[in-house]
C-alpha positions in Angstrom: 1.4 -0.4 34.8 3.6 2.6 34.0 3.0 4.5 30.8 4.1 2.2 27.6 6.9 3.4 25.4 6.1 4.6 21.6 7.5 1.1 20.2 5.3 -0.8 22.7 2.1 1.2 21.6 3.0 1.1 18.1 3.4 -2.9 18.1 0.5 -4.1 20.6 -2.5 -1.9 19.5 -5.2 -3.9 18.2 -3.3 -7.5 19.0 -5.6 -10.0 20.2 -8.6 -7.6 19.8 -10.6 -10.3 17.9 -13.2 -12.0 19.8 -14.9 -14.3 17.1 -11.7 -16.4 16.2 -9.0 -14.9 18.6 -6.8 -13.9 15.7 -3.6 -12.4 17.1 -3.6 -9.6 14.4 -6.8 -8.0 13.9 -8.8 -8.9 10.7 -9.8 -6.6 7.8 -13.6 -5.1 8.3 -14.3 -4.3 4.5 -17.9 -4.1 5.3 -19.2 -0.7 4.0 -22.3 -0.7 6.4 -23.3 -2.5 9.9 -26.4 -3.8 10.9 -28.3 -2.1 13.6 -29.3 -4.2 16.8 -32.9 -3.3 16.9 -35.1 -0.5 15.6 -33.9 2.9 17.1 -30.4 1.4 18.7 -27.4 3.1 16.6 -24.5 0.7 17.0 -20.8 2.1 17.6 -20.6 1.5 13.6 -23.2 2.0 11.1 -21.4 3.1 8.0 -17.9 3.0 6.9 -17.4 6.6 5.9 -18.2 7.6 10.0 -16.5 4.9 11.5 -14.8 1.7 11.1 -12.9 -1.0 13.1 -9.8 -0.9 11.3 -9.8 2.7 11.3 -10.6 3.1 15.0 -7.6 0.8 15.8 -5.0 3.1 13.7 -6.5 6.3 15.5 -6.3 4.8 18.6 -2.5 3.8 17.9 -1.6 7.3 16.6 -3.4 9.2 19.5 -1.7 7.4 22.0 1.6 7.6 20.4 1.4 11.3 20.4 -0.2 11.4 23.9 -3.3 12.8 22.6 -7.1 12.2 23.3 -8.5 11.5 19.9 -7.7 11.4 16.2 -9.1 11.3 12.8 -7.6 9.3 10.1 -8.0 10.8 6.5 -7.2 9.3 3.1 -4.4 11.8 2.5 -2.1 14.0 4.2 -3.6 17.0 2.6 -6.9 15.8 3.4 -5.8 15.9 7.0 -4.8 19.6 6.5 -7.9 20.5 4.6 -10.3 18.9 7.6 -8.5 20.8 9.9 -8.8 24.1 8.4 -12.4 23.3 7.3 -13.5 22.5 11.0 -12.3 25.7 12.5 -11.9 28.3 9.8 -14.5 31.1 8.4 -14.3 33.4 5.8 -12.8 35.9 8.2 -10.6 33.7 10.0 -6.8 34.0 9.6 -4.2 31.1 9.7 -0.6 31.6 9.7 1.5 29.1 7.8 5.2 28.8 7.1 6.6 30.2 4.1 8.5 27.5 3.4 5.8 24.6 3.9 5.2 21.7 1.8 4.1 22.7 -1.8 0.9 20.8 -1.4 0.3 22.7 1.8 1.1 26.0 0.2 -1.2 25.2 -2.8 -4.3 24.3 -0.4 -4.0 27.2 1.6 -3.5 29.7 -1.1 -6.3 28.4 -3.2 -8.8 28.3 -0.7 -7.7 31.7 0.7 -8.2 33.4 -3.1 -11.6 31.6 -3.2 -12.7 33.3 0.2 -12.7 30.4 2.4 -10.5 32.0 4.9 -7.4 34.4 5.1 -3.7 33.0 5.1 -0.4 34.6 5.9 2.8 32.9 5.1 5.7 33.9 7.3 9.4 32.8 8.0 8.5 31.3 11.4 12.4 31.3 11.8 12.4 34.8 12.0 11.1 35.4 15.7 10.2 39.0 14.9 8.0 38.3 11.8 6.4 35.6 13.6 5.7 37.8 16.6 3.9 40.3 14.4 1.8 37.6 12.4 0.7 36.3 16.1 -0.2 39.9 17.0 -2.8 39.9 14.0 -4.5 37.5 16.3 -5.0 34.5 13.8 -7.4 31.9 14.7 -4.8 28.8 13.6 -1.4 28.5 13.5 0.5 25.8 11.6 4.1 24.9 12.3 6.0 22.4 9.9 9.2 21.6 12.1 11.4 20.1 10.8 10.2 22.0 7.4 9.7 20.7 3.9 12.6 20.6 2.5 15.0 22.8 4.1 14.7 21.4 7.5 14.1 24.6 9.3 13.5 24.2 13.1 10.7 26.3 15.0 10.5 26.3 19.0 7.2 24.7 19.4 6.9 25.6 23.3 7.7 29.2 22.6 5.0 29.5 19.5 2.3 27.8 21.6 3.0 30.3 24.5 2.8 33.4 22.2 -0.4 31.9 20.5 -2.4 31.2 23.9 -2.1 34.8 24.5 -4.3 35.8 21.7 -6.6 32.7 21.4 -5.0 30.8 18.5 -4.9 27.0 18.2 -1.6 25.5 16.9 -1.1 22.5 15.0 2.4 20.8 14.0 3.0 19.0 11.1 5.0 16.1 12.7 5.6 14.1 9.5 9.5 14.2 9.3 10.1 13.2 12.9 7.1 11.2 14.1 6.1 10.8 17.6 9.5 8.6 17.9 11.4 11.7 17.8 9.1 14.7 18.7 6.0 15.1 21.0 4.4 18.5 20.0 1.3 18.0 22.2 3.6 17.5 25.2 5.0 20.8 23.9 2.0 23.0 24.2 0.5 22.3 20.5 -3.3 21.8 20.3 -3.1 19.4 17.1 -0.5 17.0 15.5 -1.0 16.7 11.6 0.8 13.6 9.9 1.2 12.2 6.2 0.7 8.7 7.2 1.9 8.0 3.8 5.3 8.8 4.9 7.2 7.2 8.0 4.1 6.3 9.7 3.2 3.5 7.4 6.6 3.3 5.9 6.5 1.3 2.9 5.4 3.5 0.1 2.3 1.6 -0.6 -0.4 3.2 1.2 -1.7 7.1 1.2 -3.2 8.4 4.4 -3.2 11.3 6.8 -4.4 11.9 10.3 -5.1 15.1 12.7 -4.6 13.9 16.4 -6.3 16.4 19.1 -5.1 17.1 22.6 -8.8 17.3 23.7 -11.8 14.9 23.3 -14.0 18.0 22.2 -11.7 18.6 19.2 -11.6 15.3 18.4 -15.6 14.8 18.2 -15.8 18.1 16.1 -13.4 16.9 13.5 -14.8 13.5 13.3 -18.1 15.2 12.5 -16.4 17.2 10.0 -14.6 14.3 8.6 -17.6 12.2 8.1 -19.6 15.3 6.6 -16.9 16.3 3.8 -15.9 12.5 3.3 -12.4 12.7 4.3 -11.8 9.6 6.2 -9.6 6.9 5.4 -10.6 3.4 4.2 -10.8 0.1 6.1 -7.9 -1.4 3.9 -5.5 1.6 4.1 -6.0 1.7 7.9 -5.4 -1.8 7.9 -2.3 -1.7 6.2 -0.7 1.5 8.1 -1.5 -0.1 11.3 0.7 -3.0 9.9 3.4 -0.5 8.8 3.3 1.3 12.2 4.3 -1.8 14.1 8.0 -1.4 13.0 8.0 2.4 13.3 10.5 2.4 16.4 12.8 0.0 14.8 12.7 2.0 11.2 13.2 5.4 12.7 16.5 4.1 14.4 17.8 2.7 11.2 17.0 5.7 8.9 18.6 8.3 11.5 21.9 6.2 11.9 22.3 5.8 7.9 21.7 9.5 7.7 24.3 10.6 10.1 26.9 8.3 7.9 25.6 10.0 4.8 25.9 13.4 6.2 29.8 12.8 7.4 30.3 11.7 3.6 28.6 14.8 2.0 30.4 17.3 4.3 33.8 16.0 2.2 32.2 16.3 -1.4 33.4 19.4 -3.3 30.3 19.2 -5.2 28.1 19.4 -2.4 27.5 23.1 -1.2 25.4 23.9 2.1 23.8 21.0 3.9 20.6 21.3 5.7 20.3 18.8 8.6 19.4 20.2 12.3 22.2 17.6 13.8 24.9 19.9 12.2 26.0 22.5 14.8 25.9 25.1 12.4 22.4 24.7 11.6 20.4 27.7 12.8 17.9 25.3 14.8 20.5 22.9 16.2 19.9 24.1 19.9 16.5 24.4 19.3 16.1 20.9 17.8 18.3 19.4 20.7 15.7 20.7 23.2 12.4 19.6 21.7 13.5 16.5 19.6 14.9 13.0 20.7 16.4 12.6 17.6 17.2 14.8 14.3 15.6 12.5 11.9 16.8 11.5 8.5 15.5 13.8 6.0 18.4 16.0 4.6 19.1 18.5 1.8 21.8 20.2 0.3 22.6 22.6 -2.5 24.6 21.0 -5.4 27.6 23.2 -5.6 28.3 22.3 -9.7 26.3 23.7 -12.6 22.4 22.8 -13.1 23.5 20.6 -15.8 26.0 18.4 -13.6 23.1 18.2 -11.1 21.0 16.5 -13.5 23.7 14.4 -14.8 24.5 13.5 -10.9 21.1 12.5 -10.2 20.8 10.5 -13.4 23.8 8.1 -12.3 22.1 7.2 -8.9 21.4 3.7 -8.8 20.1 3.6 -5.1 18.3 6.8 -4.9 15.0 6.6 -7.0 14.2 10.1 -8.3 10.6 10.4 -6.8 8.5 12.4 -4.8 7.0 11.4 -1.2 9.7 10.4 1.7 10.0 8.2 4.9 9.8 4.7 2.8 12.0 2.0 3.2 13.5 2.9 0.0 16.1 5.8 -0.6 14.7 8.8 -2.8 16.3 11.9 -4.1 14.1 14.8 -5.2 14.5 18.2 -6.8 11.9 20.2 -4.9 11.8 23.1 -7.2 10.4 21.1 -10.0 9.0 18.5 -8.1 7.5 18.5 -4.7 7.2 22.4 -4.5 6.6 23.2 -8.0 3.0 24.3 -7.3 4.4 27.5 -5.7 5.7 29.4 -8.5 9.4 31.1 -8.9 8.5 34.0 -6.7 7.2 31.7 -3.7 10.0 29.1 -4.2 12.4 32.2 -3.8 10.8 33.7 -0.8 11.1 30.4 0.8 14.5 29.4 -0.2 14.1 26.9 -2.4 16.8 27.0 -5.3 17.2 25.1 -8.1 20.3 23.8 -7.2 18.3 22.5 -3.9 18.3 18.3 -3.7 16.6 16.5 -0.9 17.3 13.1 0.4 15.3 10.6 2.0 17.5 8.1 3.4 15.9 4.5 3.4 16.7 1.3 5.0 19.5 0.0 2.6 22.7 -0.8 4.0 24.4 2.5 4.7 27.9 1.5 3.0 26.0 0.8 -0.2 24.1 4.2 -0.3 27.5 6.0 0.5 29.4 4.1 -2.5 26.3 5.0 -4.8 26.6 8.7 -4.0 30.5 8.4 -4.5 30.3 6.9 -7.9 27.6 9.3 -9.0 29.8 12.3 -7.7 33.0 10.8 -9.3 31.2 10.2 -12.8 29.9 13.7 -12.5 33.2 15.2 -12.2 34.8 13.3 -14.8 32.0 13.8 -17.6 31.4 17.6 -16.7 
């Protein structure tokens, strides 16, 4: 049988794997520990922190979706990043990371580097010269976040991986925004893929989780050892729920993207909307790269609010179908003010350097009817213009 498509992998992983009662959907194994067959015989699962049937099925689904060889599911996305750097970095090692990355990633790397755990260099990875200069320093690890959060900047994965290999650096790509439905970093040369499975992978805003997916079995074994050692691994129930969510991944991503395209057209006609950030737009600096390495443009978009800051707050308060909340990728639509929410840990100087302004708003377009979402935006813009 030929290689299965992502939607098939997402749906079929674990189906009919129960050999006791022949349940179509695999059961939840909540047991913390497992019996040894006999003295001296170590079973596949002995203690849930080191391994569990539900987590194993989720890991299989995720590494097969990303064309990898192994994976370690963790208790959150930040934990996945922390596991990755803990496994491969020492005090004198350097990691190169995006200057406009997710605020939690910035906080983790910056704080741990200040403690002396490793060295970090935040760089504008869309600046080819700045990135080349950073790679010339021979980092041990490079993290790419493409598209980036929240400005959806795009980096050429294949080109960076080629440069990285010349200096012996390992590359990980945070693929949270696109998922393997729209982007396959390992096939473009990356060594690792990282997800906050809290977002599109689960898709229902009810489970926190993360994963590191590897290109080689050796790296998977090393990460599994460290995951067990530092207690970063995910729980059985969360794994069960995430595998349930992933079964609709292909269908969800299509609707997310279709609705986003309609909302983009609407936003381009609004006088209170300034610069819009989305790779599908021809004027986006990463448009051509996105067309080359992505099979879809995704549904995350940001825009500069063209009115006053008071108007921005009024506009957000009038929305009825976009919840003001952090996170993204769920069935419900969200609006976020990154400077005061997801990226507030960065500080004003770091925000300014990354280009995250106080006028920036980020939309996570959900699965509501697109016409209803547009009508909601329209009434909020209208009320804002009248009242302010």
